[in-house]
C-alpha positions in Angstrom: -0.1 0.2 0.0 3.3 2.1 0.2 2.6 3.8 -3.4 2.0 7.5 -4.7 1.8 9.3 -7.5 0.0 8.2 -10.5 3.2 6.3 -11.6 3.5 4.5 -8.7 -0.2 3.9 -7.5 -0.4 1.3 -9.8 3.2 0.1 -10.1 2.7 -3.3 -9.2 -1.0 -3.2 -8.9 -1.4 -4.0 -12.8 0.0 -7.3 -12.2 -2.4 -8.6 -10.0 -5.1 -7.8 -11.3 -7.5 -9.9 -14.4 -8.2 -9.2 -18.5 -10.3 -12.0 -19.3 -10.9 -11.8 -23.0 -14.0 -9.4 -23.5 -16.9 -11.3 -24.8 -18.7 -9.7 -27.7 -16.0 -7.2 -28.4 -14.2 -7.5 -31.9 -12.6 -10.7 -32.4 -9.0 -11.0 -31.9 -8.0 -12.1 -35.0 -9.9 -8.8 -36.2 -7.1 -5.6 -36.9 -8.1 -3.3 -34.5 -9.7 0.0 -36.2 -11.2 -2.2 -38.7 -13.9 -4.4 -36.8 -17.0 -2.8 -35.0 -19.3 -3.6 -32.8 -22.5 -1.7 -31.0 -22.5 -0.5 -28.2 -24.1 1.5 -25.4 -23.8 1.5 -21.4 -26.7 -1.4 -21.3 -24.4 -3.8 -23.1 -21.5 -2.8 -20.9 -23.0 -4.3 -17.9 -24.0 -7.3 -19.5 -20.8 -7.7 -20.4 -19.4 -7.1 -16.7 -22.1 -9.2 -15.3 -21.4 -11.8 -17.5 -17.5 -11.5 -16.8 -18.6 -11.9 -13.2 -20.5 -15.8 -13.7 -16.6 -16.4 -15.1 -13.7 -17.8 -13.6 -11.2 -14.7 -13.1 -8.3 -14.7 -14.8 -5.1 -12.8 -14.7 -4.2 -10.4 -18.0 -1.2 -11.1 -19.6 2.0 -8.6 -17.6 5.0 -9.9 -20.1 6.7 -7.3 -22.0 9.5 -6.9 -24.7 12.6 -7.2 -23.0 13.8 -3.5 -23.9 10.4 -2.3 -22.8 10.4 -4.1 -19.2 13.9 -2.8 -19.0 13.2 0.9 -19.1 14.1 2.8 -16.1 12.3 6.0 -14.8 14.3 8.9 -17.1 13.9 6.3 -20.2 10.6 5.9 -19.5 9.5 9.4 -19.3 11.2 10.1 -22.2 8.7 8.6 -24.4 5.9 11.3 -25.5 2.7 11.2 -27.4 2.7 12.7 -30.6 -0.1 15.9 -30.4 -0.8 15.1 -34.2 -1.7 11.6 -33.4 -4.2 12.2 -30.7 -7.5 11.1 -31.0 -9.7 14.0 -32.6 -7.1 16.2 -33.5 -7.8 16.0 -37.3 -11.1 17.5 -35.7 -11.4 21.0 -35.9 -14.8 21.0 -34.2 -13.7 18.7 -31.2 -13.0 20.3 -28.3 -11.7 17.6 -26.7 -8.1 15.3 -27.8 -7.1 12.2 -26.1 -3.6 11.3 -26.0 -2.2 7.6 -24.8 0.6 6.3 -22.5 2.9 3.7 -23.8 3.3 0.6 -21.9 6.3 0.1 -19.5 8.1 0.7 -16.1 5.4 0.3 -13.5 2.6 -0.4 -16.2 2.7 -4.3 -17.9 -0.9 -4.6 -18.8 -2.1 -3.3 -21.4 -5.6 -1.5 -21.9 -8.2 -2.1 -24.5 -9.3 1.5 -25.8 -12.2 2.1 -28.3 -13.4 4.9 -30.0 -18.0 5.4 -30.2 -19.2 7.0 -32.8 -23.0 6.7 -33.7 -23.5 3.7 -31.4 -20.7 1.9 -33.0 -17.6 1.1 -31.3 -14.0 0.4 -33.0 -10.9 -0.5 -31.1 -8.0 1.7 -31.4 -5.0 -0.1 -32.8 -1.3 0.6 -31.4 1.2 2.2 -33.4 4.9 2.7 -32.9 4.6 6.2 -34.9 2.1 7.7 -32.2 5.0 8.0 -30.3 8.6 9.9 -29.8 10.4 7.5 -28.0 13.3 10.0 -28.0 16.2 9.3 -25.2 14.2 6.4 -24.2 16.5 3.5 -26.4 13.9 2.1 -27.8 13.3 2.0 -31.4 9.3 2.1 -32.8 9.8 -0.3 -35.9 11.5 -3.3 -33.4 8.4 -3.5 -31.3 5.3 -5.4 -31.7 2.5 -4.0 -33.6 -0.1 -5.1 -30.7 1.8 -4.1 -27.9 -1.0 -1.9 -27.1 -1.4 1.0 -24.5 -1.2 1.9 -21.0 -3.9 4.5 -20.6 -4.9 8.0 -21.6 -5.1 11.6 -21.0 -7.5 14.2 -21.5 -7.0 17.7 -23.2 -9.7 20.5 -23.6 -9.5 22.9 -26.1 -9.0 25.8 -23.4 -5.3 24.5 -23.6 -4.2 22.1 -25.9 -1.1 21.8 -23.8 -1.9 20.7 -20.2 -4.1 17.3 -19.7 -7.1 17.8 -17.9 -7.9 14.5 -16.6 -5.6 11.1 -16.8 -6.2 7.0 -16.2 -3.2 5.5 -15.7 -2.7 1.9 -13.9 -5.2 -0.2 -12.0 -8.1 1.8 -11.6 -6.5 5.1 -10.7 -7.4 8.2 -12.5 -6.7 11.9 -11.7 -7.9 15.9 -12.8 -7.3 19.3 -12.4 -9.4 22.4 -11.8 -8.3 25.8 -12.6 -5.0 25.7 -10.5 -3.8 22.9 -13.5 -1.8 21.4 -10.7 -1.9 17.5 -10.3 -2.1 15.7 -6.8 -4.2 13.4 -4.8 -6.2 10.6 -7.2 -9.2 8.6 -7.0 -9.9 5.1 -7.7 -13.0 3.0 -9.5 -13.2 0.7 -6.3 -10.8 -0.2 -3.3 -11.1 -3.3 -2.0 -9.9 -4.8 1.6 -7.9 -1.5 2.4 -6.3 -1.3 5.7 -7.0 -4.9 6.9 -3.3 -5.9 7.5 -3.1 -7.6 4.5 -2.1 -7.0 0.6 -5.4 -5.4 -0.4 -7.0 -6.2 -4.0 -6.4 -3.5 -6.7 -9.5 -3.6 -9.4 -8.2 -2.6 -12.6 -9.7 -0.4 -15.8 -9.2 -3.2 -18.6 -10.8 -1.2 -21.3 -12.3 2.0 -22.0 -14.7 3.5 -24.6 -14.7 7.0 -25.5 -17.7 8.7 -27.0 -16.8 11.0 -29.7 -18.1 13.9 -28.5 -20.7 16.3 -30.8 -18.9 19.2 -32.6 -18.7 22.1 -29.6 -19.9 20.0 -26.9 -17.7 20.1 -23.7 -18.2 17.2 -22.2 -16.6 14.1 -22.9 -18.2 10.6 -22.0 -15.8 7.9 -21.1 -16.6 4.1 -20.4 -14.5 1.8 -18.4 -14.9 -2.3 -17.4 -13.4 -2.7 -14.3 -12.3 -6.3 -13.1 -10.6 -7.8 -10.0 -10.2 -11.5 -8.3 -13.8 -10.4 -6.4 -15.7 -7.9 -8.3 -16.8 -6.5 -11.8 -18.4 -3.6 -12.8 -19.1 -1.3 -15.5 -18.8 2.6 -15.7 -19.4 5.7 -17.0 -17.9 9.2 -16.5 -19.2 12.3 -17.9 -16.1 15.0 -17.8 -16.7 18.4 -17.4 -14.1 20.7 -17.8 -14.0 24.0 -16.0 -12.4 25.9 -12.9 -13.8 23.1 -10.8 -13.7 19.8 -12.9 -16.7 17.9 -12.3 -17.2 13.9 -13.2 -20.7 12.2 -12.9 -19.9 8.9 -12.3 -22.3 5.7 -13.0 -21.3 2.6 -11.2 -22.8 -0.9 -11.7 -20.8 -4.0 -9.4 -21.2 -7.5 -9.8 -19.4 -9.4 -7.4 -17.4 -13.0 -7.7 -17.3 -13.4 -4.5 -17.9 -11.7 -0.8 -15.7 -8.8 0.3 -15.1 -7.8 3.6 -14.4 -4.4 3.0 -15.8 -2.4 0.0 -14.6 0.9 -0.5 -17.3 3.2 -2.5 -15.5 6.5 -4.3 -12.1 5.8 -3.2 -10.0 8.8 -2.7 -6.3 8.4 -2.2 -3.4 11.2 -1.0 -0.4 11.8 0.9 0.3 13.5 4.2 4.0 13.6 5.5 3.8 16.0 8.2 2.2 19.3 8.7 1.2 22.0 11.8 -0.4 18.9 13.9 1.7 15.9 13.1 5.6 16.8 12.7 7.0 13.4 13.6 8.4 13.5 9.8 9.4 16.6 9.8 13.2 16.6 8.7 13.1 18.6 5.9 13.8 22.3 4.8 9.6 23.1 3.7 7.5 23.6 7.0 4.8 21.1 5.7 4.3 18.4 2.8 1.0 16.9 1.8 -1.3 16.6 -1.0 -4.1 16.7 1.8 -4.8 18.2 4.8 -7.7 16.6 6.3 -10.9 14.8 5.3 -14.5 16.7 5.4 -17.8 14.7 5.8 -21.6 16.5 5.7 -23.5 13.7 7.0 -26.7 12.8 5.9 -27.7 14.2 9.1 -26.3 18.2 8.1 -23.4 17.8 10.7 -19.9 19.0 9.3 -17.0 16.7 10.5 -13.4 17.8 10.1 -10.7 15.2 10.3 -7.0 16.9 10.2 -5.1 13.7 8.5 -1.9 12.3 10.2 1.3 10.4 9.6 0.8 7.3 12.3 3.8 5.3 13.6 1.4 2.3 12.6 -1.6 2.1 10.4 -4.7 3.9 12.0 -8.3 3.6 10.9 -11.2 5.5 11.8 -14.5 5.0 11.1 -17.8 8.0 11.0 -21.1 5.6 10.7 -23.5 7.6 8.6 -26.9 7.1 6.6 -27.2 8.4 3.3 -24.4 11.1 3.5 -24.5 14.1 1.8 -20.7 14.5 0.6 -17.2 13.7 1.8 -13.8 14.5 0.8 -10.2 15.0 0.8 -9.2 18.4 0.8 -5.9 21.0 0.9 -7.5 23.9 2.9 -4.2 25.0 3.8 -3.3 27.1 0.3 -0.5 29.7 1.4 2.5 28.9 -0.1 4.0 30.8 2.6 3.2 27.1 4.9 5.0 24.9 2.2 7.6 27.1 0.4 7.7 24.3 -2.3 8.4 26.1 -5.3 8.4 22.9 -7.0 6.0 20.8 -6.8 3.6 23.4 -5.4 1.6 21.7 -2.4 -0.7 25.2 -1.8 -2.3 24.1 -5.6 -2.9 20.6 -4.8 -6.8 20.2 -5.7 -9.5 18.8 -3.3 -11.6 15.9 -4.2 -15.3 15.7 -3.1 -17.9 13.3 -3.3 -21.2 14.1 -4.0 -23.7 11.0 -3.7 -26.5 11.3 -6.2 -29.0 8.9 -4.5 -29.6 7.8 -0.9 -26.6 5.2 -0.2 -28.3 3.9 2.8 -26.2 3.1 6.1 -22.6 2.7 6.0 -19.5 4.7 7.4 -17.0 6.7 5.7 -13.9 5.3 6.6 -10.4 6.7 6.8 -7.1 4.5 6.3 -3.8 6.2 7.4 -0.6 4.4 7.0 3.0 5.8 8.0 5.3 6.8 5.9 8.9 8.3 5.5 8.8 9.8 2.0 6.7 12.4 -0.1 6.6 9.7 -2.6 4.0 7.4 -1.0 0.7 7.7 -0.8 -0.3 6.5 2.6 -4.2 8.0 2.5 -6.9 6.6 1.7 -10.8 7.3 2.1 -14.4 5.8 0.9 -17.5 5.0 1.2 -17.9 1.5 3.0 -21.7 0.4 2.8 -23.3 -1.7 5.5 -25.2 -4.0 3.0 -22.2 -6.6 1.8 -21.8 -7.4 -1.5 -23.7 -10.5 -2.4 -22.3 -12.8 -5.2 -24.4 -12.7 -8.5 -26.4 -9.0 -7.5 -26.1 -6.2 -9.3 -25.2 -2.7 -7.1 -25.9 0.6 -8.6 -23.6 3.6 -7.2 -24.1 7.4 -8.9 -22.2 10.3 -7.8 -19.7 13.4 -8.7 -16.5 13.9 -8.4 -15.2 17.8 -8.0 -11.8 18.4 -8.5 -10.5 21.9 -7.7 -9.1 24.1 -4.9 -12.5 24.8 -3.4 -15.3 21.8 -2.5 -18.7 22.5 -3.9 -20.5 23.2 -0.7 -19.6 24.3 2.8 -20.6 24.7 5.9 -22.2 28.0 6.9 -20.9 28.3 10.3 -16.7 28.8 11.1 -14.5 26.0 9.8 -11.5 24.5 11.1 -8.6 26.3 10.1 -5.5 25.1 11.3 -5.0 22.4 14.4 -1.4 22.2 16.5 0.0 19.9 18.9 2.4 19.8 21.6 3.1 19.4 25.4 0.6 20.0 27.8 0.8 21.8 31.2 1.0 25.2 32.1 4.3 27.5 31.1 5.7 28.3 34.3 4.7 26.1 36.3 6.4 22.7 37.1 4.8 19.7 35.2 3.8 16.6 37.8 2.3 14.4 35.0 2.2 13.6 31.3 -0.6 15.4 28.7 -0.7 16.8 25.6 -2.3 20.2 24.3 -4.5 20.7 21.3 -5.2 24.1 19.7 -7.5 24.5 16.8 -8.7 27.5 15.2 -11.5 28.4 13.3 -12.7 31.0 11.0 -15.7 32.2 9.1 -19.1 31.8 9.7 -20.8 34.4 12.0 -18.1 35.2 14.2 -18.2 38.7 12.8 -21.7 39.1 14.4 -20.6 38.5 17.6 -19.3 41.4 20.2 -16.0 41.5 22.2 -17.7 40.0 25.1 -18.9 37.1 23.5 -18.4 34.2 25.6 -18.0 30.9 23.7 -17.9 27.5 25.4 -15.6 24.7 23.8 -18.0 21.3 23.6 -15.3 18.8 24.0 -15.5 15.2 24.6 -13.1 12.5 24.8 -13.3 8.7 24.7 -10.5 8.1 27.5 -8.4 10.4 29.4 -9.0 13.2 31.6 -9.5 16.7 29.6 -8.5 20.0 31.5 -6.9 23.8 31.0 -9.8 24.2 28.6 -10.3 27.7 26.8 -11.8 29.7 23.5 -10.9 33.0 22.9 -11.0 35.2 19.8 -7.8 35.4 18.0 -7.6 38.6 15.9 -4.8 37.5 13.3 -7.8 35.2 11.7 -10.4 37.3 12.6 -11.5 33.9 14.3 -11.6 32.2 17.5 -8.8 29.6 19.2 -10.0 26.6 21.1 -7.7 24.7 23.5 -7.4 21.7 25.5 -4.9 19.2 27.4 -5.7 15.7 27.7 -4.1 13.7 30.7 -3.9 9.6 30.1 -5.3 7.8 32.7 -3.8 4.4 32.1 -1.0 3.2 30.1 -3.2 2.0 27.2 -1.6 3.0 23.5 -5.0 2.4 21.9 -6.6 5.4 20.3 -8.3 8.4 21.7 -11.2 9.5 20.0 -11.6 13.2 20.5 -14.7 15.6 19.5 -14.5 19.7 19.6 -16.8 22.3 18.6 -17.6 25.9 19.7 -21.1 26.8 21.4 -23.1 30.5 21.8 -26.2 30.5 24.2 -27.0 27.0 23.0 -26.2 27.2 19.2 -23.2 25.6 17.4 -20.9 28.3 15.9 -18.5 26.0 14.1 -18.2 22.4 12.6 -16.6 19.6 14.8 -13.2 18.8 15.1 -12.8 15.3 15.2 -9.3 14.1 15.8 -7.7 10.3 16.6 -4.8 10.6 19.2 -2.6 7.8 19.8 -0.7 8.2 23.2 2.6 7.2 23.7 4.0 4.6 25.1 4.0 4.8 29.2 8.1 4.9 29.4 8.3 7.8 26.7 5.5 10.0 28.5 8.1 12.7 29.6 7.1 15.6 31.3 
């Protein structure tokens, strides 16, 4: 599970997923690009259902020796030729598609198809599509049926930069107005964070519906497969300052799944203001996302700051018909990162909006230790309470919003910073160990409060004693700062669940800060 950006995210993953022959697709003996097949989403769901009823087969993952031997720099030297992009010759098309070459971490080919007027044809690999540069590869010596690793989407507002990319297993990413890639999404997560290797479903086939002239929405279909589940997906991609994807997923289980993850989001958190355990770098903070936000079915807003734990950490938030959740990068101040190379302050947030009631379940968060910013170590997803039953069809529809800001936000004040440290009173000798938590809130209706207003910090802890509580105005952010100490009352190192919000005359003025804190071992509790 220690993986990171788009390349590593699917590195060894594709090798453990399957690619059975596609039923009702063009015959293998027919040259790609010539045979046509009637296509629509109902047909694709039928193919996924048929796959789930058949035994799982691993996909071919052998590459020509020269391609297998590519290192990182050599693989990065391979460039797709712009003039070979799909729809590049159509002056009225608002989209171009470019394809990724196989190699490095990407060993299993995906089949790509164009759909025009309800007819699909497979797109053939041709080495002339690529400029091999300093990769050391000679296109003429590569197999004519090598295939592709994935694809990227370009929009007419800027043909040079892509707005979305699908590459490796079921991973995909997109950008909004900041034009900066960051966290990833996946088609499906299976058995994430269970202390054993998780299963990584793979998008084995894609279909691109040719957009109407001037149309600003791209429709992509995908076939997903894994040892446990087969599925059919539809993505309607709307580029913009906030890029929106409308997603429909139909799942067909082969076998029971212990932990199913719907709309999984994958990100990186190495260290920040609330968790400096791995802060041995010159930059003040290093993370793609700084918190999990949840808008519950009952209307409560939760903010859970991310951490880089010493051991795998699991959190679950029970809910019914959630209104949304997402991994956000709320802190967008360059000075807090000082990174002028990868620009963590520009990384997009990603918000999930269910389109229909998802019923009972949990928003689950998995945090994995990492000492390297090139490893993704954060996963969040919806886990339905009703388990998948082999032979059934399960449908999910939702929107993904990629951009600097989520499409919705609480009207009340939000958490803007979380800090932790040693508890106690400055200038007084400490008699026991305690931890200090400081939470800053801004926004909402704070501007309406008089300078004499008394806000009450409402704090709960699953264990320990809460003490030295306070809530006071913080002029620098035109908000309020709450703080408290937590004193452990036992030697356990099991996580402690903490919650905090500010209340005024019985009314909640802020969203709820939720945190999971792991006490150090008793021998390490110096004071």
